N, C-alpha and C positions, 0 to 999 in steps of 0.2 A: 504494500500500500504506500505508494509514493506520496510525499507531503510532509506535514509537520507531525509532532507527537499525537497519539490518539487522545481524544477527549476523555474526560474524567470517568464517565460511566460507560460500562459495557452491559451486555445481557447474555446470560447463559442458562439454558435449561430451566426457563421459567422465572428467572429473577434478575433484577437489575443489581449489578455488583460493581465494585471498583474495576476499572479497565485492566489494571495489571494483574487481576486474579483470573482473567479469562484465559484458560489454557486447555490444551488437548492432552489427555493422559498418554504416556509413552506406549503402553501396551494395547491401547484401543485399536481395533481394526481400521478405524479412520486414519490412524497414523501409520501403523505397521504395514497395512495393505492398501493404503490410499483409498479406503472405502468412504469417500466423502465427495460432496458436490458443493458448489458455492455460487453466489451472485455478487457482483460489484454494482452498486447503485449510486448514482450521482444526485446531489442536491445542489441547486444554484440559487444565488440571490436573484431576486426578481427586478427587472428593469423598471417596473412601475412603482417600486418602493413598498410592495406588499409582503416583504419578508423573504422567506426561503421556501422553495418548492422542490419536491422529489420528482425526478423525470421517469415516467412510464413505470412507476412502482409496481402496480398490479400485474403488469405483463412480465416484469422481472420475476416476481414471486410465482406466477403461473409456470414460467419456464423452470424455476427451481423445483416445483412440485413434479413436473414431468421428469426432470433429471433424477429425482429421488425414486420415482417409480421404475425407471429403466435400471437404476443401480440396485434395485431390490431391497430398499430400506423399509423396515416396518415402521408403523406410526408416522406416516408422512405428515409434516407440519401443515396446519391449516393456513393457506395463504392470507385469508382475511385477518386471522389473528396475528400473523407475522407483520402484515401491513400496519396494524394498529401499534404493534410493538416498535417498529422502525420509527414511526412518527413520535411515539413517546420517548424513544432514545434521543431523538433530536431535541425534543423539548427539555428533557432532563439535563442535557448538556448545553442548554441555552445557545444553540448554534445560530450564528448570524453571518455565516460566510459560506463560500463554496465548500462542499463536503463530499467525501467518499465513504460509503458504508459497505463493509464486508460482512456478508452473512454466510455462515458455514453450517452445513448439516452433515453429520458424520455418524458412523457406527461407534458407539461408546463401549465401555466395559473392557473385557479382555478375551473376547471370543476368537474363534478361528477365522480363516480367510473368508469363508462363506457365511459368516454370521450376518444376520439381517437387523439385529438390534442388540441392545437398546439404542434408540436414536437420540443423539445429542444435537443441540442447536446452539450456536453462539453468534454474536454480532458485536462489532466494534465500528467506531466512526472516527474519522480524522479530517483535518482541513485538507483541501485539495485545490489550491489556487490554479487559475488558468495559466498555461505555459505559453504566453503570447509569442515569445521569440521563436519557438519551434513551429507554431502555427503559421508564422509569417515566412520564415526562412526555409522550412522544410527539413527533411532528413534524407539520408542515403541508405540504400538497402542492398543486401547481397542475396542472390538466389542460392539457397542452401543446398549442400550435398545431402543433408538429411531429408527424407521424404515424409509427407504428411500421413498421419495415421488414417486408417480406413474404417468404414462403418462396420465391417465384419471383425475388426480387431478391438478397437476401443472407440465407440461411436462419437465423432467430433461434435455432433449436434447436442450432445449431453455435456453440460458444463461441469465435468468431473475434474477434480484436482489432478488425478493421474494423467489426464490428457495434456496437461501443461508441461510435463517433462519433455515431450516432443518439441514444443516451442522453445523451452529452455536450452536444449542442446543446439538448436539452430541459432538461437540468439547469442549463445556463448561463442560459437564459431564466427558469427558475423562481427562481434566485438573484437575478437582477437585479430581479425583480418582488417580492422579499421573502419567498419561500417557501424551505423546506428542500430540497425536491427536486420532481421532476415525476412525472406519470402520463401514459403514452402510450396513445393510441387507435389501433386498426387503421385501414386505409383505409376500412373499412365503418363506422367509428364505434363499434366495440365496445372495451371496456377490454382492453388488452394487459398491460403491466407498467410498473414504474418502471425508471429507469436502474439496472441491476444488482440488481433484486429483483422478486419476484412479488407480486401483489396478492391478498389474500383479504378477504372482507367478510361480515358477519353481518346477516341480515334475518329477522325473525320466527323466531329460534332455528334458522335454517338457515345453514350456512357455505357460501358461494358462492366458486368459484374459476374464473376464466377458463380455458378448456381449453387443452391443449397445441397446438391448432390456431389459437390466437388471437395468434400472433406472440410467444410467450414462449420463454425458455430452459426446457428440461425440468429444472427445479431439484431438487436433492437435498434442500434445506431444505424446499421446498414439499412434496415427497413425505413427508418426516418429519412435518411438521405435520399434513398431511391424514390420515396413518395414525393419529396420536395422536387426532385429532378423531373418527375413525370408531371407534376402539377403546374410547374412554373413555365415550362415551354421554352427555356433559353438554350436547350440543346435539341437536336433533331429527333433523337430516339433513345430509349433506355432498353438495353437488351441484357437478359440473364442467360448466359450461354458459356460453354467451355472456352477457356482462354489459353492460348499457347504462350510458352515462355517468351518467344521473340516478339510477341505482340506488346509485351511490356516495354521493350526497347523502341518499338515503333510508335508508341503512344505519345500524344502531345501533352498529356497530363496523367499522373498516377497519384492516388491518395489512399491513405489508410484510415479506416473509420472503426470506432469502437468506443466503449465507455471510457477507457483510459486515453486513447489517442484522439477522441472526438473526431475532428476532420483535419488530418495532418497531411500536407503535401509531401510527396516523394519527389525529390529533384534529381536523384541519380540512382541507377541500379547497375551493379557489376561494372563500374567505371564508365558506363554510358550516361550522358546527360539526358534527362527527360525533358523534351521540348526545349525551352530556352534555359533550362537549369534553374528556374525560379518558380515560385507559386503561380499557377495558371489562373485564368479568369473564371473558368468553370468551378475549380476548387474554391476560389475565393467567394463566389456567389453561394455555393453550397455551405461553406462555413458561415456566412452571414445568415442564411436561412436557419441553419442548425442552432446557432446561438440565439437568434430571435425566438425560436421555439422553446429552448430550455430556460430562457430568461423571461418568458412570458410577454415579450413585446410584440409578438405576432399571434393571431388566433391559432389554437391547437385543437385537435380532436378531443372530445370529452374523455377524461381519465388520464390524459398524458401528464398533467401537472397535479401533484398532491401537495397542497399548501400545508405547511407546518404552523399550527397556531402559536401565537405568542413569540414569534420571531421578528426581528427587525434587521434591516440591512446594516452591515457594518458601517461605521462612520467613515471608513476609508473608501 
């Protein structure tokens, strides 16, 4: 969880507790066998001065429920109860700034690899300021020699902690080789995603997105950006289809989208400059639309913003 220290209060297994007491026991299958799933949820100060709002909270928690079911966890947490708990966690911490909330569901106890319970649930929150420099200047990526996990091995559409080892290996390789992050291909050599973010690219005024069958997480940020692109009409077409590696090099713009990345321009891949090597106009327009949505300055579909009562914008 990049950002500052966590806020004072966390929540674990039904109780609000000091944040530094939220831990996962060593012998729990959630630790030993990575039998856990999670969600990362963002909250943003609102541009109209109405405090802080969580972005697409209910959909994040519904995805968490589906992940728990695929992973075979007993006693899947109720999304409606978790939603109320997330809001209360924000209130108890008197949050008045951009925030990231990590919610982890895991197999507790000391069972074997196939244990389905008991189910533990924990959450923490911390400040997560907007990384303006990265959003403006962009990042450089390496196409990794590691391949993306497949649906018949460890299903990528499930937000399981175990899946992120795949991205970690690719990210470590990219960092050692002098890049900011990696891009992963499927076993068939098609573009999948980056560690923790989806890939979009622009070619001939068409926005291309690897499909949800290309080893990607079914990202809510990706969905948000694609909706904006389809609705606003500043590009000719939006296509979800397989993408070849060399299409990345031929693109006029590439961007990474996700809860952590938000909408980040990619200005270079494998020593090739993307377009003019700077943030492109489509990326900038999609950034503007995304931040207008999360900050409540443009209308959004019902349920996209969950306002946290008793919060005020930071004086800064």
